[in-house]
C-alpha positions in Angstrom: 56.9 52.5 104.1 56.1 53.0 107.8 54.6 56.2 109.2 57.0 58.1 111.5 56.9 60.5 114.3 59.9 62.1 116.1 60.0 62.9 119.8 62.4 65.8 120.5 63.1 67.5 123.8 63.3 71.1 124.9 66.4 70.1 126.8 68.4 67.0 127.8 66.9 64.5 130.2 63.3 65.7 129.8 62.1 62.1 129.7 62.1 61.5 125.9 63.4 57.9 126.3 60.7 57.0 128.8 57.9 58.7 126.7 59.0 56.8 123.6 59.1 53.5 125.5 55.6 54.1 126.8 54.3 55.1 123.3 55.9 52.0 121.8 54.0 49.8 124.3 50.7 51.7 124.0 50.6 51.6 120.2 51.7 47.9 120.1 48.7 47.2 122.4 46.5 48.9 119.8 47.6 46.3 117.3 50.3 48.3 115.4 53.7 47.0 114.5 56.1 49.6 116.0 59.9 50.1 116.0 62.0 52.5 118.0 64.8 54.6 116.3 67.4 57.0 117.6 69.7 58.3 114.9 72.4 59.4 117.3 72.8 58.5 121.0 75.5 59.3 123.6 75.8 56.7 126.3 78.3 54.3 127.9 75.4 52.1 129.0 75.1 50.0 125.8 73.0 47.0 125.0 74.2 44.1 122.9 72.0 43.2 120.0 71.1 39.9 118.3 73.2 40.8 115.3 76.3 41.2 117.5 76.5 45.0 117.8 75.8 47.6 120.4 73.2 50.3 120.8 72.0 52.6 123.5 70.2 50.8 126.3 67.2 53.1 125.9 66.6 51.7 122.4 66.9 48.1 123.8 64.2 49.0 126.3 62.0 50.5 123.6 62.5 47.4 121.5 61.3 45.4 124.4 58.3 47.6 124.7 57.5 46.8 121.1 57.9 43.1 121.7 61.0 42.6 119.5 64.7 42.0 119.9 67.0 45.0 119.8 68.8 45.5 116.5 71.7 47.8 115.5 69.4 49.6 113.0 67.5 51.1 116.0 70.5 53.3 116.9 72.9 53.6 114.0 75.3 56.1 115.7 76.3 55.6 119.3 78.8 57.9 120.9 80.6 56.4 123.9 82.5 59.1 125.8 86.1 58.2 126.7 87.2 61.7 128.0 85.8 65.1 128.4 86.5 65.9 124.7 86.5 62.6 122.9 84.4 59.6 122.3 84.4 56.2 120.6 82.0 56.3 117.6 80.0 53.2 117.0 78.3 53.0 113.6 75.6 50.4 112.9 76.8 48.4 116.0 80.5 48.4 115.2 83.4 50.6 116.4 84.1 53.2 113.6 86.7 55.5 115.2 87.7 57.5 118.3 87.1 61.2 117.6 87.2 64.5 119.4 84.1 66.6 119.2 85.3 68.8 116.4 86.4 65.8 114.3 83.0 64.2 114.9 81.3 67.4 113.7 83.1 67.1 110.4 82.3 63.4 110.1 78.5 63.7 110.5 77.9 64.3 106.8 79.6 61.0 106.1 77.5 59.2 108.7 74.1 60.5 107.6 73.7 58.0 104.7 74.3 55.2 107.2 71.7 56.7 109.5 69.1 56.9 106.7 70.0 53.4 105.5 69.2 52.0 109.0 66.0 54.1 109.2 64.7 52.9 105.8 65.5 49.3 106.6 63.9 49.5 110.0 60.7 50.9 108.5 60.2 48.1 106.0 56.9 46.2 106.7 56.0 48.0 109.9 53.2 50.5 110.7 55.1 53.1 112.8 58.6 54.2 113.6 58.9 56.3 116.8 62.1 58.4 116.6 63.9 59.8 119.6 65.9 63.0 119.3 69.0 63.8 121.3 69.6 66.8 123.5 67.5 69.7 122.1 66.9 71.3 118.7 67.3 74.7 120.4 71.1 74.1 120.2 71.0 75.9 116.9 74.8 76.3 117.0 74.9 72.5 116.2 72.3 72.7 113.4 74.8 72.5 110.5 75.3 68.9 109.7 72.9 67.7 112.4 71.9 64.1 112.4 70.3 63.9 115.8 67.3 66.3 115.7 66.1 68.6 113.0 68.8 67.5 110.5 67.4 64.0 110.7 63.7 65.2 110.7 64.5 67.2 107.5 66.2 64.2 105.8 63.4 61.8 106.8 60.6 64.4 106.3 59.0 63.4 109.6 56.8 65.5 112.0 58.0 66.3 115.5 56.5 66.4 119.0 58.4 68.5 121.5 58.6 67.5 125.1 59.1 70.0 127.9 60.1 69.1 131.5 58.2 71.1 134.2 60.0 69.4 137.1 63.1 71.5 136.4 61.2 74.7 136.1 60.7 77.2 133.3 58.8 74.9 131.0 57.0 77.7 129.2 60.4 79.3 128.4 61.7 75.9 127.3 59.0 75.4 124.8 58.3 78.9 123.7 62.0 79.7 123.6 62.7 76.7 121.4 60.0 78.1 119.0 61.6 81.5 119.1 65.2 80.4 118.2 64.4 77.8 115.5 64.6 78.8 111.9 61.2 78.8 110.2 61.7 75.6 108.3 62.6 73.7 111.5 59.8 75.3 113.5 57.3 74.2 110.9 58.2 70.5 111.5 57.0 70.7 115.1 53.3 69.8 115.0 52.7 69.3 118.7 54.0 69.5 122.3 53.6 67.9 125.7 54.7 68.7 129.2 56.3 66.0 131.2 56.9 65.2 135.0 54.1 67.3 136.5 53.7 66.8 140.3 50.3 67.7 141.8 47.1 69.0 140.3 47.6 69.2 136.5 44.7 71.7 136.2 46.9 74.3 137.9 48.8 74.4 134.6 45.8 74.8 132.3 46.6 78.5 131.6 50.2 77.6 131.0 49.2 75.2 128.3 47.0 77.9 126.7 50.0 80.3 126.7 52.3 77.8 125.0 49.7 77.0 122.4 49.0 80.7 121.6 52.7 81.5 121.4 53.7 78.6 119.2 50.5 77.4 117.4 51.4 73.8 118.2 48.8 71.3 119.1 48.8 70.2 122.8 49.0 66.5 123.4 48.7 67.0 127.2 50.4 67.2 130.5 51.9 63.9 131.8 52.0 63.6 135.6 55.1 62.2 137.3 55.4 58.5 136.8 56.6 57.2 140.1 57.6 53.8 138.9 60.1 55.1 136.3 63.0 53.9 138.5 61.9 50.3 137.8 62.9 50.7 134.2 66.5 50.3 133.2 68.3 53.6 133.3 70.4 54.8 130.4 71.9 58.0 131.6 74.6 58.0 134.3 72.7 60.9 135.9 69.7 58.6 136.5 71.7 56.2 138.7 70.4 56.7 142.2 70.6 55.0 145.6 67.5 52.9 146.3 66.4 52.2 149.9 65.2 48.7 150.4 65.9 46.0 153.0 68.8 45.4 155.4 71.2 43.9 152.8 73.4 46.8 151.7 75.1 46.8 148.3 77.6 49.7 147.9 78.6 50.9 144.4 81.3 53.5 143.8 80.2 55.8 141.1 83.2 55.5 138.8 84.2 58.5 136.6 83.8 56.4 133.4 81.0 54.1 134.7 79.5 52.0 131.9 76.9 49.3 131.5 75.5 49.9 134.9 72.3 48.0 134.1 73.7 45.3 136.5 72.4 47.5 139.3 68.8 47.6 138.2 67.7 44.1 139.4 69.4 44.6 142.7 67.6 48.0 143.2 64.3 46.2 142.4 64.9 43.7 145.2 62.7 44.7 148.3 65.3 43.2 150.7 68.2 45.0 149.2 69.4 48.6 149.6 71.6 49.9 146.8 73.8 52.8 147.9 75.6 54.7 145.1 78.6 56.5 146.5 79.7 59.7 144.8 83.1 61.3 144.8 84.2 62.7 148.1 82.4 60.1 150.2 84.0 57.0 151.7 82.6 53.6 151.0 80.5 52.7 154.0 82.0 50.2 156.4 78.8 48.4 157.0 78.4 47.2 153.3 77.5 43.6 152.8 78.7 43.7 149.2 80.9 46.2 147.3 80.0 46.0 143.6 82.6 47.6 141.2 80.7 48.1 138.0 81.8 48.3 134.4 83.9 51.3 133.1 84.7 52.7 129.7 88.3 53.2 130.9 89.7 50.7 133.3 93.0 52.5 133.8 91.4 55.9 134.3 89.0 54.5 136.9 91.8 52.6 138.7 93.4 56.0 139.2 90.0 57.5 140.2 89.4 54.9 142.8 92.8 55.7 144.4 92.1 59.5 144.2 88.9 59.0 146.2 90.6 56.7 148.8 88.2 53.9 147.8 91.1 51.5 147.4 91.7 51.8 151.2 88.0 51.3 151.9 87.8 48.2 149.7 90.9 46.7 151.3 89.4 47.3 154.8 86.1 45.8 153.7 87.9 42.6 152.6 90.0 42.4 155.8 86.7 42.5 157.7 85.4 39.5 155.7 83.3 41.5 153.3 82.3 40.4 149.8 83.4 42.2 146.7 82.3 41.6 143.1 83.8 43.3 140.0 82.0 43.1 136.6 83.9 43.7 133.4 86.1 46.7 134.0 85.5 46.3 137.7 86.8 42.7 137.4 90.0 44.0 135.7 90.4 46.7 138.4 90.5 44.0 141.2 93.4 42.2 139.6 97.2 42.6 140.1 98.0 44.3 136.7 96.4 45.9 133.7 98.8 45.9 130.8 98.0 48.2 127.9 101.0 47.8 125.5 99.3 49.5 122.6 97.9 52.4 124.5 94.3 51.5 123.7 93.0 53.4 126.7 95.5 56.2 126.5 99.2 56.1 127.3 100.8 52.7 126.8 102.0 51.1 130.0 101.6 48.6 132.8 99.3 49.7 135.7 99.0 48.1 139.1 95.5 47.0 139.9 94.0 46.8 143.4 95.6 43.3 143.9 92.6 41.5 145.4 92.4 38.9 142.7 95.5 37.0 141.5 94.9 37.8 137.8 96.4 40.0 135.1 94.7 41.7 132.2 96.2 42.5 128.8 94.3 45.1 126.7 94.0 44.0 123.1 92.3 45.7 120.1 89.7 43.1 119.4 86.5 43.9 121.3 84.2 41.1 122.4 80.6 42.0 121.9 78.2 39.1 122.3 75.1 37.7 124.1 76.3 35.0 126.4 74.5 32.0 127.8 76.3 30.8 130.9 75.8 28.6 134.0 76.5 29.4 137.6 78.7 26.5 138.6 77.8 26.4 142.3 74.1 25.8 141.6 73.8 25.0 137.9 71.5 27.9 137.4 71.3 29.3 133.9 72.4 32.9 133.3 71.8 34.9 130.1 73.9 38.0 129.9 76.2 39.8 127.5 79.9 40.7 127.1 81.2 44.0 125.8 84.9 44.5 126.6 88.4 44.6 125.4 91.1 42.7 127.4 92.0 39.1 128.1 92.4 38.1 131.8 94.4 35.2 133.1 96.0 34.1 136.4 95.8 31.6 139.2 92.5 32.8 140.6 90.9 32.0 137.2 91.2 28.4 138.3 88.4 29.2 140.7 86.1 30.4 137.9 82.5 30.4 139.0 80.7 30.4 135.6 80.7 28.1 132.6 80.4 29.7 129.2 80.4 28.0 125.8 82.5 25.2 127.1 85.0 27.3 128.9 85.2 28.6 132.5 84.7 32.3 133.1 85.5 34.6 136.0 87.8 34.3 139.0 87.6 34.2 142.8 90.1 34.5 145.6 90.8 31.6 148.0 88.0 32.7 150.4 85.5 33.1 147.6 84.5 36.5 149.0 86.2 38.4 146.2 85.1 37.5 142.7 84.7 38.9 139.2 83.7 38.1 135.7 83.1 39.7 132.3 79.4 38.9 131.9 76.9 41.7 132.4 73.3 40.9 133.2 73.9 38.3 135.9 71.5 39.7 138.4 68.6 39.8 135.9 68.7 36.0 136.1 66.2 35.3 138.9 67.7 32.0 140.1 71.3 33.3 140.1 70.2 36.4 141.9 68.3 34.4 144.5 71.3 32.1 145.1 73.8 34.9 145.3 71.7 36.9 147.8 71.3 33.8 149.9 75.1 33.6 150.2 75.0 37.2 151.5 72.3 36.3 154.1 69.2 37.6 152.3 66.2 36.1 150.5 65.0 37.4 147.2 61.7 39.2 147.3 61.4 39.5 143.6 60.1 36.4 141.7 60.8 37.7 138.2 62.8 40.8 137.3 61.8 40.6 133.6 58.1 40.3 134.5 58.4 43.4 136.7 59.9 45.4 133.9 57.1 44.4 131.5 54.5 45.2 134.2 56.1 48.6 134.5 56.0 49.2 130.7 52.3 48.3 130.7 51.7 50.7 133.6 53.6 53.4 131.7 51.5 52.8 128.6 48.4 53.0 130.8 49.7 56.3 132.3 50.2 57.8 128.8 46.8 56.6 127.6 45.1 58.2 130.6 46.8 61.6 130.5 47.8 62.3 126.8 45.8 62.5 123.6 47.4 59.5 121.8 44.7 59.5 119.1 45.7 63.0 118.1 49.4 62.2 118.3 49.0 59.1 116.1 47.0 61.1 113.6 50.0 63.5 113.3 52.4 60.7 112.2 53.1 60.5 108.5 
């Protein structure tokens, strides 16, 4: 059985996912076989796995850091928020149920055997499993039935390293406070700690590290300076989506209220000749956009209403009148059509909802969810595109006759008569270098990025170097058991 080590955080968004990705790459480069694992994740930015399921995108990136394909066992429970109080629960890659928070709390005991089954299977024949927690173990009000942090650590009998985030301030209180509130048996599982996201001279925090060690008796793994290239790695959390200043070509993206699978933005943000501008609620979509990109959404109907609430429907219509380009991907594709029909109330109240009307298509929501890796071809140039589909709904209409992709012997996508408004269901298009270059050329820009995938791998290597330089990875590896 593999050795294991769990990385937990003293709060949300302290950098656990990035640290685990860097550790995966660092230990693989030392000759170990490593696998990532997260018992429970909450994200609408899912990745499709080779076994036809979905997991959190952070675990897909960590799998890449390990040099292996993502698998559903790497994230056996995925929560995909559908509202402020409820989420779709995905278990071992497949939809299990839609639950409110209280219902899910009662269901966790039922899910723990599945979590342990995936963990045990993942660890067969490998040297090390690196486990990422969720949120913080200091949320002791959630300890009963926990499967994400200390509840899992107890079940798997694995040691824990705790990560604090100095960038948000109060890191001593984060770490020492976690020590103070944990019950003794959970506190004893934490063997070590590190401080993440330090800006400036790390020696200025030497005394802070001493104070934390003295008050917790945990081993110090070190202080990790700010990693400036973190933005080059695919983001998982919606809070990590940010505008990125580049060249003159301006891609404008409305931040939808249920935005999902926004990894489509990452290759564009990496292009030196492209500026990606994320537009938050309350701001109009800029009139000088070259492309308005409407991303995926967990709830097409809710985000149709949200677009109208923000007045973005008026901005999009004006952009099209001026001859601008618009692309919708997945839910964004459905939003651009004439109608979204949800006869069974899959997304809420059953009904027929008017779309923005910029593509002559209609979508009918159906219970069967399509989750698959897709090999397609861009019909205009013949360039290959490997992406993925993860959606409900079937889309038909006259503009589908102007499909611009070929997929498994069928045509995919739609475009209006001018070809300036287009949409499709395939995510990951812009990660295909030849397609991205051809598409940017249509917009009047040249690609400045030869290979997006190579750049991600270079960044993972740089991250591993960063961890090797600043943390005591020998000591950390010795703590795994």
